[in-house]
N, C-alpha and C positions, 0 to 999 in steps of 0.2 A: 601452522596457524589454522584454526577452525573458521570456516566461512559462515557468516550469519545469514539468515534469511527471515523474511516476514511473510505471513500468509495474507493475501488480499482476496476480497470477494466483491464483485460488482453488485451494487444495490439495485440495479435495474434488471440485469439478465442472470444474476447469480453465478456467473463464471468465477471459478476459483483458480488462483495461481500463486506462485512464490516469486519474490524479488529480493535482491540484495539491498538492505536498507541504506547502504552508502551510495547507491546509485539512484535513489528516489529523490524527487524534488522536495522542497519544503512542505511541511504539513499543511500550511494554509494555502498552498499553491493548487490551482486547478489541475486535475488529473483525469485522463480519459481511459475508459475500458477499451482494450484492443479488439474486443469482440463486437460490442454493440455501440461503441463510441459515446456512451453516456459520460458526461463531464460533471464532476463534483470535486469538492475539496478532497485532498488525499486522505484526510482523517476518516472520511465516510467509507473508504474502501478497506480499512483495517478490519480484520476478522475478529480479533480479540484485543483486550486492553494490553495484554503482554506484547502483541505485535506493535501497538502504538508506542509503548515504552521503548522497545528496541529501536524504532526509527528515531525517537527523541535522543537516544544515546549517540547516534551517528550524526546528528545535526549540530 
């Protein structure tokens, strides 16, 4: 089985990282950057539209 991942980027500090979409909270849930602790909706951390679609498939 191929493991999926989505790319995230913090809108505040620009930190980039990858996460398993099955382990992320709901798209409308608040999410915090592990680096600067900025809190916004998870959708605002998605790097591309493709990453957003991947998360939608797992929810």
